[in-house]
KEBA-692540 format. One line per 2 residues: their letters; for each residue x, y, z of N, C-alpha, C. Coordinates in steps of 0.2 Angstrom, whole numbers. Layout:
REM KEBA-692540
A> X/Y/Z/X/Y/Z/X/Y/Z; ... $
***
This chain:
REM KEBA-692540
MA> -266/-136/80/-272/-135/75/-278/-137/78; -279/-142/82/-285/-144/85/-288/-139/90 $
DR> -283/-135/93/-286/-130/98/-290/-125/95; -291/-125/88/-295/-120/85/-303/-122/85 $
YF> -304/-129/85/-311/-131/85/-312/-137/90; -318/-138/91/-320/-144/95/-320/-151/91 $
PN> -318/-156/94/-318/-162/90/-326/-164/89; -327/-165/83/-334/-167/81/-335/-175/83 $
LM> -339/-175/89/-341/-182/91/-348/-184/90; -351/-180/86/-358/-181/84/-358/-187/79 $
PD> -363/-192/79/-364/-197/75/-365/-194/68; -363/-199/62/-363/-196/56/-371/-196/54 $
FV> -375/-199/57/-382/-198/56/-386/-201/62; -391/-198/63/-396/-200/69/-403/-200/66 $
QE> -406/-206/67/-413/-206/64/-418/-202/69; -422/-198/66/-427/-195/70/-432/-199/74 $
DP> -434/-198/79/-438/-201/84/-444/-197/85; -450/-198/82/-456/-194/84/-459/-195/90 $
TL> -457/-200/94/-460/-202/100/-457/-198/106; -451/-194/105/-447/-191/110/-451/-186/114 $
EQ> -454/-181/111/-458/-176/114/-464/-179/118; -467/-184/114/-473/-187/117/-471/-191/124 $
EI> -466/-194/124/-463/-198/130/-462/-193/136; -459/-187/134/-458/-182/139/-464/-180/142 $
QQ> -470/-178/138/-476/-175/140/-480/-180/144; -480/-187/142/-484/-191/145/-481/-195/151 $
SG> -475/-196/151/-472/-200/157/-468/-195/162; -468/-189/161/-465/-184/165/-457/-185/166 $
HR> -454/-189/161/-447/-190/161/-444/-183/162; -438/-183/165/-434/-177/166/-431/-175/159 $
IP> -431/-168/158/-427/-165/152/-420/-165/154; -415/-168/150/-408/-168/151/-405/-161/152 $
EQ> -400/-161/156/-397/-155/157/-394/-152/150; -395/-146/149/-392/-143/142/-384/-143/143 $
GT> -382/-144/137/-374/-144/136/-371/-151/138; -375/-157/138/-373/-164/139/-373/-168/133 $
EE> -370/-173/133/-370/-178/127/-378/-180/126; -381/-181/132/-388/-183/131/-393/-178/128 $
SL> -392/-172/131/-396/-167/128/-395/-165/120; -388/-166/118/-387/-165/111/-390/-171/107 $
FR> -389/-176/110/-392/-182/106/-399/-182/105; -402/-180/110/-410/-179/110/-412/-174/105 $
LL> -408/-168/104/-409/-163/99/-408/-166/92; -403/-170/91/-402/-173/85/-407/-178/83 $
AT> -410/-181/87/-416/-186/86/-423/-183/86; -423/-176/87/-429/-173/87/-432/-172/80 $
PY> -438/-173/78/-441/-172/71/-440/-165/69; -438/-165/63/-436/-158/60/-442/-153/61 $
TT> -448/-154/61/-453/-149/62/-453/-146/69; -452/-151/74/-451/-149/81/-445/-145/82 $
LS> -440/-147/79/-433/-144/80/-433/-137/77; -436/-136/71/-436/-130/68/-440/-124/72 $
EK> -445/-127/76/-449/-122/80/-445/-120/86; -441/-125/89/-436/-123/94/-431/-118/92 $
LK> -428/-119/86/-423/-115/83/-426/-108/82; -432/-108/79/-436/-101/78/-437/-97/85 $
RA> -439/-101/90/-440/-97/96/-434/-95/99; -428/-99/98/-422/-97/101/-420/-91/97 $
AL> -420/-90/90/-418/-85/86/-422/-79/88; -428/-79/89/-432/-73/90/-431/-70/97 $
DL> -429/-75/102/-427/-72/109/-420/-69/108; -415/-72/104/-409/-69/102/-410/-62/99 $
KE> -414/-62/94/-416/-55/91/-418/-50/96; -422/-51/101/-424/-46/106/-418/-44/110 $
TI> -414/-49/112/-408/-47/116/-403/-42/112; -402/-44/106/-398/-40/101/-400/-33/100 $
VA> -407/-32/99/-410/-26/98/-409/-21/104; -409/-24/109/-409/-20/116/-403/-18/118 $
VV> -397/-21/115/-391/-20/119/-387/-14/116; -383/-11/120/-379/-5/118/-376/-6/112 $
DT> -373/-11/110/-369/-12/104/-372/-11/98; -379/-12/98/-382/-12/91/-387/-6/91 $
WG> -392/-6/96/-397/-1/95/-401/2/101; -403/-2/105/-408/0/110/-406/5/115 $
LT> -399/5/118/-397/9/123/-393/15/120; -392/16/114/-388/21/111/-392/27/109 $
GQ> -397/28/111/-401/34/109/-402/35/102; -403/29/99/-404/28/92/-398/32/88 $
KV> -392/32/91/-386/35/87/-382/29/85; -379/29/80/-374/23/77/-367/25/76 $
DD> -363/22/80/-356/23/79/-353/18/73; -355/12/73/-353/8/68/-359/6/64 $
FT> -360/8/58/-365/7/54/-365/1/50; -359/-3/50/-358/-8/45/-363/-14/46 $
LY> -364/-18/41/-367/-24/41/-363/-29/45; -356/-29/44/-352/-34/47/-352/-34/55 $
SG> -351/-28/58/-350/-28/65/-355/-23/68; -359/-19/64/-363/-14/67/-370/-15/66 $
AL> -374/-9/66/-381/-9/67/-384/-11/61; -381/-11/55/-385/-13/49/-385/-21/49 $
GT> -381/-24/52/-382/-31/53/-388/-33/57; -390/-29/62/-396/-30/66/-401/-28/62 $
AL> -401/-23/57/-406/-22/53/-408/-28/48; -402/-31/45/-403/-37/41/-406/-42/45 $
LL> -404/-43/51/-407/-49/55/-415/-48/56; -417/-41/57/-424/-40/58/-427/-41/51 $
FK> -424/-39/46/-427/-41/39/-428/-48/38; -423/-52/40/-424/-59/39/-429/-62/44 $
SF> -430/-59/50/-435/-61/55/-442/-60/51; -443/-54/48/-449/-52/45/-451/-58/39 $
LV> -445/-59/35/-447/-64/30/-449/-71/32; -447/-73/38/-449/-79/41/-456/-78/45 $
TR> -457/-74/49/-462/-73/53/-468/-68/50; -466/-64/45/-471/-59/43/-473/-54/49 $
NG> -469/-53/54/-470/-48/59/-469/-41/56; -474/-37/55/-473/-30/52/-469/-26/57 $
ND> -469/-27/63/-465/-23/68/-457/-24/67; -455/-30/65/-448/-31/63/-446/-26/57 $
LI> -450/-26/52/-449/-22/46/-449/-15/48; -453/-12/52/-453/-5/54/-447/-3/58 $
LC> -445/-8/62/-439/-6/66/-433/-7/62; -433/-11/58/-427/-12/53/-426/-6/49 $
SQ> -432/-3/46/-431/3/43/-429/10/47; -431/9/53/-428/14/58/-421/14/59 $
IV> -419/8/60/-411/7/61/-407/8/54; -410/7/49/-407/9/42/-406/16/41 $
NA> -412/20/44/-412/27/43/-406/30/48; -405/27/53/-399/29/58/-393/28/54 $
CD> -392/22/51/-386/20/48/-385/25/42; -390/27/38/-390/32/33/-386/38/35 $
SA> -388/41/41/-385/47/43/-378/46/45; -377/40/48/-370/38/50/-365/37/44 $
SL> -368/35/39/-363/33/33/-363/38/27; -366/44/28/-366/48/23/-360/50/20 $
HS> -355/51/24/-348/53/22/-343/47/21; -346/41/21/-341/35/21/-339/34/14 $
RD> -333/32/13/-330/31/6/-330/24/4; -332/20/9/-333/13/8/-339/11/4 $
VT> -339/7/-1/-344/7/-6/-348/0/-6; -346/-5/-2/-348/-12/-2/-355/-13/2 $
FI> -358/-19/1/-364/-21/5/-362/-22/12; -357/-26/13/-355/-28/20/-352/-23/24 $
CG> -348/-18/22/-344/-13/25/-345/-6/23; -349/-5/18/-350/2/16/-356/5/15 $
RA> -357/10/11/-363/15/10/-368/11/6; -365/7/1/-370/3/-3/-374/-2/0 $
GV> -372/-5/6/-376/-9/10/-382/-5/13; -381/1/16/-386/5/19/-391/6/13 $
CA> -389/9/8/-394/11/3/-397/5/0; -394/0/-1/-398/-6/-4/-403/-9/0 $
LG> -401/-10/7/-405/-13/11/-411/-8/13; -409/-2/13/-415/4/14/-420/4/8 $
AV> -418/3/2/-422/3/-3/-427/-3/-3; -424/-9/-2/-428/-15/-2/-433/-15/4 $
VA> -431/-13/10/-436/-12/16/-441/-7/14; -440/-2/11/-445/3/9/-450/0/4 $
KY> -447/-4/-1/-451/-7/-6/-456/-12/-2; -454/-16/2/-458/-20/6/-463/-16/10 $
LG> -462/-11/13/-466/-7/17/-471/-2/13; -470/-2/6/-474/2/1/-472/10/2 $
YD> -466/11/5/-464/18/5/-461/21/-1; -464/23/-6/-461/24/-13/-456/30/-12 $
QL> -458/35/-9/-454/41/-8/-447/39/-5; -447/34/0/-441/32/4/-437/27/-1 $
LH> -441/23/-5/-438/19/-10/-433/23/-15; -437/28/-17/-433/32/-22/-427/36/-19 $
YY> -428/38/-13/-423/41/-9/-416/37/-9; -417/31/-7/-412/26/-6/-409/24/-13 $
LN> -413/23/-18/-410/22/-25/-407/27/-27; -409/33/-26/-405/39/-29/-398/40/-26 $
HF> -398/39/-19/-392/39/-15/-387/33/-18; -390/28/-19/-386/22/-22/-382/24/-28 $
KE> -386/28/-32/-384/30/-39/-378/34/-38; -378/38/-33/-372/43/-32/-366/40/-29 $
IR> -366/34/-28/-360/30/-26/-355/29/-32; -349/31/-30/-343/32/-36/-338/26/-34 $
LT> -336/23/-39/-331/18/-38/-324/21/-41; -319/22/-37/-312/25/-39/-308/20/-42 $
RD> -304/22/-46/-299/18/-50/-295/14/-45; -293/16/-39/-289/13/-35/-292/8/-30 $
LP> -299/7/-31/-303/2/-27/-300/-5/-28; -300/-9/-22/-298/-16/-23/-304/-20/-26 $
DE> -303/-26/-27/-308/-30/-31/-312/-34/-26; -310/-35/-20/-313/-41/-15/-319/-39/-12 $
LL> -322/-43/-9/-329/-43/-6/-330/-38/-1; -327/-37/4/-328/-33/10/-328/-26/8 $
YG> -322/-24/5/-321/-17/3/-320/-15/-4; -321/-19/-9/-320/-18/-15/-325/-19/-20 $
RA> -324/-19/-27/-329/-19/-32/-334/-25/-31; -331/-31/-29/-336/-37/-29/-341/-35/-24 $
GY> -340/-32/-18/-344/-30/-13/-350/-25/-15; -347/-21/-20/-352/-16/-23/-357/-19/-28 $
LW> -354/-24/-31/-358/-28/-36/-363/-32/-33; -362/-35/-27/-366/-39/-23/-373/-35/-21 $
AC> -371/-28/-19/-377/-24/-18/-381/-22/-23; -378/-22/-29/-383/-21/-35/-387/-28/-36 $
LF> -384/-33/-35/-388/-40/-36/-393/-40/-31; -392/-38/-25/-397/-38/-19/-403/-34/-21 $
IN> -402/-28/-24/-407/-24/-26/-411/-27/-31; -408/-30/-36/-412/-33/-41/-416/-39/-39 $
EH> -413/-43/-34/-416/-49/-32/-423/-47/-28; -423/-41/-25/-429/-40/-20/-433/-35/-23 $
IG> -431/-30/-28/-435/-25/-30/-437/-27/-38; -433/-30/-41/-435/-32/-48/-429/-32/-52 $
RG> -428/-37/-57/-422/-38/-61/-420/-32/-65; -425/-28/-67/-423/-22/-71/-421/-16/-67 $
TI> -421/-16/-61/-419/-11/-57/-412/-8/-58; -408/-12/-59/-401/-11/-61/-400/-16/-67 $
LP> -398/-13/-73/-399/-17/-79/-394/-22/-79; -395/-28/-83/-391/-34/-83/-384/-31/-86 $
TE> -379/-35/-84/-372/-33/-86/-371/-32/-93; -374/-36/-98/-372/-35/-105/-375/-29/-108 $
MV> -382/-27/-105/-384/-21/-107/-380/-15/-105; -378/-16/-99/-373/-10/-95/-367/-10/-100 $
RS> -364/-15/-102/-358/-15/-106/-359/-12/-112; -364/-13/-115/-366/-10/-122/-366/-2/-121 $
IF> -369/0/-115/-369/7/-114/-362/10/-113; -358/6/-109/-352/8/-107/-348/9/-113 $
AF> -348/4/-118/-344/4/-125/-346/10/-129; -352/13/-128/-354/19/-132/-355/25/-128 $
AC> -351/25/-123/-353/31/-118/-351/37/-122; -346/37/-126/-344/44/-129/-350/46/-133 $
VL> -354/42/-136/-360/43/-141/-366/46/-136; -366/43/-130/-372/44/-126/-371/49/-120 $
TF> -366/53/-121/-364/58/-116/-370/62/-114; -375/64/-118/-380/68/-117/-385/64/-112 $
LL> -384/58/-112/-389/53/-107/-386/52/-101; -380/54/-99/-377/53/-93/-380/56/-87 $
NA> -386/54/-85/-389/56/-79/-387/52/-73; -389/52/-67/-387/48/-62/-388/40/-63 $
FV> -394/39/-67/-395/32/-68/-390/29/-72; -389/32/-78/-384/29/-83/-377/29/-79 $
TL> -375/34/-75/-369/34/-72/-369/27/-67; -374/26/-64/-375/19/-60/-374/13/-64 $
ML> -376/13/-70/-375/7/-74/-368/7/-77; -365/13/-78/-358/13/-80/-354/10/-75 $
CQ> -355/12/-69/-351/10/-63/-352/2/-63; -358/-1/-64/-359/-8/-63/-354/-12/-69 $
GA> -355/-9/-75/-352/-12/-80/-345/-11/-80; -342/-5/-78/-335/-4/-77/-332/-8/-71 $
AV> -336/-10/-66/-334/-14/-60/-332/-21/-63; -336/-24/-67/-335/-31/-69/-329/-30/-74 $
KE> -329/-25/-78/-323/-25/-83/-316/-24/-79; -317/-20/-74/-311/-18/-71/-308/-24/-66 $
IF> -313/-28/-64/-311/-34/-60/-307/-39/-65; -309/-40/-71/-306/-44/-75/-299/-41/-77 $
RS> -299/-35/-79/-293/-32/-81/-288/-33/-75; -290/-32/-69/-285/-32/-63/-283/-39/-62 $
GR> -288/-44/-63/-286/-51/-62/-281/-54/-67; -282/-52/-73/-277/-54/-78/-271/-51/-77 $
KL> -270/-45/-74/-264/-42/-73/-259/-46/-69; -262/-49/-64/-259/-53/-59/-259/-60/-60 $
GG> -263/-62/-64/-264/-70/-66/-260/-72/-71; -261/-78/-73/-258/-81/-79/-250/-83/-77 $
RG> -246/-84/-83/-239/-86/-82/-238/-92/-78; -242/-97/-79/-242/-104/-76/-246/-104/-69 $
RS> -249/-98/-67/-253/-98/-61/-261/-98/-63; -264/-96/-59/-271/-95/-60/-273/-90/-65 $
PL> -278/-90/-70/-279/-85/-74/-281/-78/-72; -284/-79/-66/-285/-73/-62/-282/-73/-55 $
MF> -280/-67/-53/-277/-67/-47/-278/-59/-44; -279/-59/-38/-280/-52/-35/-276/-51/-28 $
EW> -275/-45/-27/-271/-43/-20/-275/-39/-16; -274/-40/-9/-277/-36/-4/-272/-35/1 $
YG> -269/-28/1/-264/-26/5/-258/-31/4; -256/-32/-2/-250/-36/-4/-251/-43/-3 $
EK> -256/-46/-1/-257/-53/0/-263/-56/-6; -261/-61/-9/-265/-64/-14/-270/-69/-11 $
YW> -275/-67/-8/-280/-71/-4/-284/-75/-9; -286/-81/-6/-290/-86/-9/-297/-86/-7 $
GA> -298/-84/-1/-305/-84/3/-311/-80/1; -316/-81/4/-322/-77/2/-322/-70/3 $
AH> -319/-68/9/-319/-61/12/-315/-56/7; -309/-58/6/-304/-54/3/-301/-57/-4 $
GL> -303/-63/-6/-299/-66/-11/-303/-69/-17; -300/-74/-20/-302/-77/-26/-309/-80/-25 $
AG> -311/-83/-20/-317/-86/-19/-323/-81/-19; -322/-76/-16/-327/-71/-15/-329/-67/-22 $
IM> -323/-66/-25/-323/-62/-32/-326/-67/-37; -324/-73/-37/-327/-78/-42/-335/-78/-41 $
HI> -336/-79/-34/-343/-80/-32/-348/-75/-35; -346/-68/-35/-349/-63/-37/-350/-63/-45 $
LL> -344/-64/-48/-344/-64/-55/-349/-70/-58; -350/-75/-55/-354/-81/-57/-361/-78/-57 $
HF> -363/-73/-55/-370/-71/-55/-372/-66/-61; -366/-65/-65/-367/-61/-71/-367/-64/-77 $
EL> -370/-61/-82/-369/-64/-89/-362/-62/-92; -358/-67/-92/-351/-66/-94/-350/-68/-101 $
KA> -345/-65/-104/-343/-68/-111/-339/-74/-111; -339/-78/-116/-336/-84/-116/-329/-85/-113 $
DE> -325/-80/-115/-318/-80/-112/-318/-79/-105; -322/-75/-103/-323/-73/-95/-325/-79/-92 $
RE> -330/-83/-94/-333/-89/-91/-327/-94/-90; -323/-94/-96/-318/-99/-96/-312/-97/-90 $
EV> -311/-91/-90/-306/-89/-85/-309/-90/-78; -315/-89/-76/-318/-90/-70/-318/-98/-69 $
KE> -319/-102/-73/-319/-109/-73/-312/-112/-71; -307/-109/-75/-300/-111/-74/-297/-109/-67 $
TL> -299/-103/-65/-297/-100/-59/-299/-105/-53; -305/-107/-54/-308/-112/-48/-304/-119/-49 $
NY> -303/-121/-55/-300/-127/-56/-292/-127/-53; -289/-121/-54/-283/-119/-51/-283/-121/-44 $
MI> -288/-118/-40/-289/-118/-33/-290/-126/-31; -294/-129/-35/-295/-136/-33/-289/-140/-34 $
KN> -285/-139/-39/-279/-143/-40/-274/-142/-35; -274/-135/-32/-269/-133/-27/-271/-133/-20 $
RF> -277/-137/-19/-279/-137/-12/-274/-142/-8; -275/-142/-1/-271/-146/3/-274/-154/2 $
PS> -269/-158/4/-272/-166/3/-278/-167/8; -279/-163/13/-285/-164/17/-291/-162/14 $
GN> -291/-158/9/-297/-155/5/-298/-148/7; -294/-146/12/-295/-139/14/-291/-134/9 $
YP> -291/-128/10/-288/-123/4/-284/-118/8; -278/-116/5/-274/-111/8/-278/-105/9 $
AS> -275/-101/14/-278/-94/15/-276/-89/9; -270/-90/6/-267/-86/1/-262/-89/-3 $
EE> -261/-86/-8/-255/-89/-13/-249/-89/-10; -247/-85/-5/-241/-86/-1/-241/-90/4 $
DK> -246/-93/6/-247/-97/12/-250/-104/11; -247/-108/6/-249/-115/4/-246/-121/8 $
RR> -244/-119/14/-241/-124/19/-245/-125/25; -249/-120/27/-252/-120/34/-259/-122/32 $
DV> -261/-128/34/-268/-131/33/-271/-129/40; -273/-124/41/-276/-121/48/-283/-119/47 $
LV> -284/-114/43/-290/-110/44/-296/-114/40; -302/-115/44/-308/-118/41/-313/-113/43 $
HW> -313/-107/39/-318/-101/40/-322/-100/34; -327/-96/34/-330/-93/28/-325/-88/25 $
CH> -322/-84/29/-317/-79/26/-311/-82/24; -308/-87/26/-302/-90/23/-303/-98/24 $
GA> -302/-102/19/-302/-109/20/-308/-112/16; -309/-119/18/-315/-122/14/-321/-120/14 $
PG> -324/-117/19/-331/-115/20/-333/-110/14; -330/-105/14/-331/-100/9/-330/-102/2 $
IA> -325/-105/1/-324/-108/-6/-329/-114/-8; -331/-118/-3/-336/-122/-4/-343/-119/-7 $
LT> -345/-114/-4/-351/-110/-6/-350/-108/-13; -344/-105/-15/-342/-103/-22/-343/-109/-27 $
LV> -340/-115/-25/-340/-121/-29/-347/-123/-30; -352/-123/-25/-359/-124/-26/-361/-120/-31 $
KA> -360/-113/-31/-363/-109/-36/-360/-110/-43; -354/-112/-43/-351/-114/-49/-354/-120/-53 $
AE> -356/-125/-48/-359/-131/-50/-366/-130/-53; -369/-125/-50/-376/-122/-53/-375/-119/-59 $
VF> -370/-115/-60/-370/-111/-66/-367/-115/-72; -362/-119/-71/-359/-123/-76/-361/-130/-77 $
GD> -365/-132/-72/-367/-139/-72/-362/-144/-73; -356/-143/-70/-350/-147/-69/-349/-151/-63 $
KR> -349/-157/-64/-349/-162/-58/-343/-161/-54; -337/-159/-58/-331/-158/-54/-331/-153/-48 $
FL> -335/-147/-50/-336/-142/-44/-341/-145/-39; -345/-149/-41/-350/-151/-35/-346/-156/-31 $
QA> -341/-161/-34/-338/-165/-30/-333/-161/-26; -330/-156/-29/-325/-152/-25/-329/-149/-18 $
AI> -335/-147/-20/-339/-144/-14/-340/-149/-9; -342/-155/-11/-343/-160/-6/-336/-162/-2 $
DA> -331/-162/-6/-325/-163/-2/-323/-158/3; -324/-152/1/-323/-146/6/-329/-147/12 $
AE> -334/-149/10/-339/-150/16/-337/-155/21; -333/-160/19/-331/-166/23/-326/-162/28 $
VV> -322/-158/25/-317/-154/30/-321/-150/35; -327/-147/33/-330/-143/38/-333/-147/43 $
WN> -336/-153/41/-339/-158/45/-334/-160/51; -328/-161/49/-323/-164/53/-319/-159/58 $
RG> -318/-153/55/-314/-147/58/-318/-141/58; -325/-141/57/-328/-135/57/-332/-132/63 $
LL> -332/-136/68/-335/-134/75/-330/-129/78; -329/-124/76/-324/-119/78/-326/-116/85 $
KR> -321/-114/88/-322/-111/95/-324/-104/95; -328/-103/90/-331/-96/89/-338/-97/86 $
VG> -342/-92/88/-349/-93/86/-352/-90/80; -348/-85/77/-350/-81/72/-351/-84/65 $
IC> -353/-79/60/-354/-81/53/-348/-81/49; -343/-76/51/-337/-75/47/-332/-80/48 $
HG> -331/-81/55/-326/-87/56/-328/-90/63; -334/-93/62/-337/-97/67/-342/-103/65 $
VS> -344/-106/69/-348/-112/68/-355/-110/64; -358/-104/65/-364/-102/62/-363/-102/54 $
GN> -357/-98/52/-356/-98/45/-354/-104/42; -350/-109/45/-349/-115/42/-355/-119/41 $
TY> -360/-119/45/-366/-123/44/-369/-121/37; -368/-116/34/-371/-114/28/-368/-119/22 $
VF> -362/-121/23/-360/-126/18/-364/-132/17; -367/-135/22/-371/-140/22/-378/-138/19 $
LA> -380/-132/21/-387/-130/18/-387/-129/11; -381/-126/8/-380/-125/1/-380/-131/-3 $
LY> -377/-136/0/-376/-143/-4/-383/-146/-3; -387/-146/2/-393/-148/3/-398/-145/-2 $
RL> -398/-139/-3/-402/-135/-8/-400/-138/-15; -394/-139/-16/-392/-141/-23/-393/-148/-25 $
TG> -392/-153/-20/-393/-160/-21/-399/-163/-18; -403/-160/-13/-408/-163/-10/-406/-169/-6 $
NV> -400/-170/-5/-397/-175/0/-398/-174/7; -402/-178/10/-404/-177/17/-398/-177/22 $
EF> -393/-181/20/-387/-181/24/-384/-174/25; -384/-170/21/-382/-163/21/-386/-159/26 $
LY> -393/-160/25/-398/-157/30/-396/-159/37; -395/-165/38/-393/-168/45/-387/-164/48 $
RA> -382/-163/43/-376/-160/46/-377/-153/48; -381/-150/44/-383/-143/46/-387/-143/52 $
KA> -391/-148/53/-395/-149/59/-390/-150/65; -385/-154/64/-381/-156/69/-377/-150/71 $
FS> -374/-146/67/-371/-140/69/-375/-135/73; -381/-134/70/-386/-130/73/-388/-132/80 $
CF> -389/-139/81/-390/-141/87/-384/-140/92; -379/-141/90/-372/-140/94/-373/-133/97 $
LL> -374/-128/92/-375/-121/95/-381/-120/100; -386/-123/98/-393/-122/102/-391/-125/109 $
DR> -388/-131/109/-387/-135/116/-381/-131/120; -376/-129/117/-370/-127/121/-367/-121/120 $
AY> -369/-117/115/-365/-111/113/-364/-106/119; -370/-104/122/-370/-100/128/-366/-102/134 $
KL> -366/-109/135/-363/-112/140/-355/-112/139; -353/-113/133/-346/-113/131/-343/-106/131 $
IS> -348/-101/129/-345/-94/129/-344/-91/137; -349/-93/141/-349/-91/148/-343/-94/151 $
KG> -341/-100/149/-335/-103/152/-328/-101/149; -329/-97/144/-323/-95/140/-320/-100/135 $
EM> -324/-105/134/-321/-110/130/-323/-109/122; -327/-104/121/-329/-102/114/-329/-94/114 $
HG> -326/-92/109/-326/-84/108/-333/-82/105; -335/-77/109/-342/-74/107/-341/-69/102 $
GD> -335/-67/100/-334/-62/95/-332/-55/98; -328/-51/94/-325/-45/96/-331/-40/97 $
SP> -336/-41/93/-342/-37/93/-348/-43/94; -349/-44/101/-353/-50/102/-360/-51/100 $
YS> -363/-45/99/-370/-46/96/-371/-45/89; -365/-44/85/-365/-42/78/-367/-48/74 $
LF> -368/-47/67/-371/-51/62/-365/-56/61; -359/-53/59/-354/-57/57/-349/-60/62 $
EG> -348/-57/67/-344/-60/73/-347/-63/79; -354/-61/80/-357/-63/86/-363/-67/86 $
IG> -367/-67/91/-373/-71/91/-379/-68/86; -378/-62/83/-382/-61/77/-382/-66/72 $
GM> -376/-68/70/-375/-73/65/-379/-80/67; -378/-81/73/-382/-88/76/-389/-87/75 $
AY> -392/-81/77/-399/-80/76/-401/-80/69; -397/-78/65/-399/-78/57/-399/-85/55 $
LF> -394/-89/57/-394/-96/55/-400/-100/57; -402/-99/63/-408/-102/67/-414/-100/62 $
LD> -414/-94/61/-420/-92/56/-420/-96/49; -414/-96/47/-413/-100/40/-415/-107/41 $
MV> -414/-110/47/-415/-117/48/-423/-119/47; -427/-114/48/-434/-115/48/-436/-117/41 $
EP> -433/-114/36/-435/-116/29/-428/-117/26; -425/-123/26/-418/-124/24/-417/-124/17 $
TN> -422/-125/13/-421/-124/6/-421/-117/4; -423/-112/8/-422/-105/6/-416/-102/10 $
AR> -412/-106/13/-406/-103/17/-401/-100/13; -399/-95/14/-393/-92/11/-388/-88/15 $
FP> -382/-89/14/-377/-85/18/-378/-78/18; -379/-74/23/-381/-67/23/-376/-63/19 $
AY> -378/-59/14/-373/-55/11/-368/-58/6; -369/-65/5/-365/-68/1/-369/-73/-5 $
EL> -374/-76/-2/-378/-80/-7/-384/-76/-8; -387/-78/-14/-393/-74/-16/-399/-80/-17 $
***
């Protein structure tokens, strides 16, 4: 099991030393070689304001590298083979959008819009409907970027295309390819363009309930609202069908497996539902589903990958295991004000601290993604120990990720420049570390 992660030998806490940089400048002391215990400790002791600037510079350098490489944009003749946010060009566009939000560099926003435009052409005939892996991500990000640029015609173009997305009855419920992933795209649009852009769930449901009376109103916009309301309704219908009978109230399948994690399972679906106004019985079902997961976690505090795999305490990833579930528990603590969910999130974070320095760099199943557990808990509690742990994981990456990847001791990802598998995720994390209270796991937290 330990071959999946590096032992975390970093101190539980290191006091910041504001004299470090001054000593180097005044005395001419040598800067320790990168990738050593000395260099890592020095980073841990660096005051946060100084460290955040180092991380920002590293992120912007990574961004320039990512934009230039074949696998994303620069050398492809502006043609896109993989348009997805997960492993393709849309992930680069989201990284540029994040860079704009941090630096206010308008060039990033313009280039982001150009990449989204290429993704639009590549995704026109895609049947995938989610933010991370489908057409909805292209239209949602395109609309938001157009709004920031003040391009009203382009904004309406992307919103109209978003309204044309149809959810089939056989669609799964999970985040990467299913209804939950479509709903997250709706939430993203509302967050950045305005809460009324897509109507709240309860209003949507009222329209859905009386659809037979309102047939004459079924233009593209009403159809969009019906899709959203129907998606929430269908998730609960599907979850109840597999849940109950002494198990979790809600349960879902993805290719025959009843997954628990953020990407394909319970944690991801519950996380999305927690953003909507739910009926009393639905709220209770979500709460009890999360309580079922807490009750059936491993003694270590980690979580099974699936209902069928309750013996292998192995995966500590966002996609499967404690990290993704911890982010959902943080959201549940915010929504319900229940200390049980907060404590469970803290317990999961302890697993991430001890076993979360994975031998992978990315957001989905790497150190970059695991760092967001500490950022979420810092945002919720204000406890600086969680900020230190986020700082420690980020320093680990800043100090030695490239060296470990070059030596073959860390996996750079099957798509090494992508947002979810590669260094794109590390760049995104470093930008989030500049303003940690505003940090959000990309395409998961709002």
